[in-house]
N, C-alpha and C positions, 0 to 999 in steps of 0.2 A: 424734693430732689435738689441736690446741690450740683450745679454745673461745674465741670472741671475748668482749670485755667486754660487748657487748650481750646475749649469751646469759646470761652470769653475772649481770649486773645485772637483766636482765629476769626471771630466775628469782627473784632476791631480791625484786623488786617484787611478783611474784605471791605469793610466800610471805608477805610482809608483809601484803598484802590478806587472805590467808587467815587469818593470825593475828589480825587485827583486824576480821574480818567482822561480829562481833556489835555493833560500834559503828555499823554502817551505812556510809554513804559516807565515804571517807577522803580527806583533802586531800593533795595532793602535798607540801606543806610538812612535814606530819607524817612522811610516808614518807622524805623527804629527811633529816630529822633522825635518824630511827631507823637508816637504812641508810647514812648518810654518802655520799649520791649527790646531785649537784646537781639542783635542780628542773628546770633546763633539759634536762639529760640524761634525767631521768625522763619529761619531756614527749615526747621523741623515742621512748622505749620504749613509752609507753602507746598510741601510734597503731596500731602493728601488732597489739598485744594486743586493741584494740577491733575492728580490722578482722577479726581471727580469731574474734571473738565470745567471747573469754575474759574480757573486762572490759567493764563498762558505766560510763557517766559521767553525772552530773547537774550542771547549772549552778546557780549561785545561792549565797547565803551559807551554806547548809547542804549545798551540793553537794560532789562528790568522786567517788571511784572505788570500784567494788565488783567482786568476781568475778561473772561472768555464769554460771559453772558451779560446781558443787560441787567442793571440793578433790579429792575422790575421782575426778573425771572429767577432771582435767587432769594430763597426764603430762610428765615431763622431756623425753621424745622430741618431743612436740608443741611445747614451748617452744623446744627446740634447733632444730628444723626451721624454725620461724618466724624466728629471728634469724640462722641460719647460711646464708650464700649458697652455700657449698660444703659439702654434707652427706656427700660421699664422702671416704673416707680418702685416695684419690688421684683425680686429675682424670678418669681413664678410666672410673671407675665411674659417675659421673653424666653423662659426655659421652664416649662411645666414639670420636667423631670426633677427639678430641684426641691420639689415639695411633695411629700407623701400624702398630703391631704388635699391635693389639687381638685379632686372630684367632689369632696365634701366641704370645701372651704366656703364659709358664708360671706366672706368679705372680698374674695378674689374678684368677683364681678364688679364690685365698687372700685377696686384698684384699676381694673382694666378700663372702666368708663372714665375715671380721673386721668389716666394716662392718655387715653384717646383725646380727651378735651384739651389737655396740655399741648399735644402735638397738632391738633386741629388749629389751635390758636397760633402756635409757632409757624405752622405752614401758611397761615393767612397774613403774616407780616413779612414784607419784602424789604430788601436793603433800600429800595427806592422810598418805601414808606418811612423808614428811619431818617433818610436824608431830608424828606419833606418836613418831618417833625422838627428837625434842627432849624430849618428856615423859618418855621412858624414861631418857635420859642424866642 
């Protein structure tokens, strides 16, 4: 499975907000400079994060964006599901109608187990875990 740029950059956006949460609301231009991601692209990423109640925003001269949850409450699995339109390793996992052999397929169960293992792992890693890793390294 190859993650989309939206997932990778969306994760970087969330991590940046977590790293700088003590500053209060963070403006997109600051994140853009630190992460080397255009403001225009970050604006596309912030919308689904706000809709998922992971980020809050305030307007005005001192406005910006902040995490709506603690870093310990946000997982990589949650972010990945938010940005990936296809969360299964193969199409038949998320949409069994896509395969005429779904009932007779000998490998589908293995794909489902691998997919579950991937998301179990992503769900076990929080943004706080990633921040701790950086401090250790």
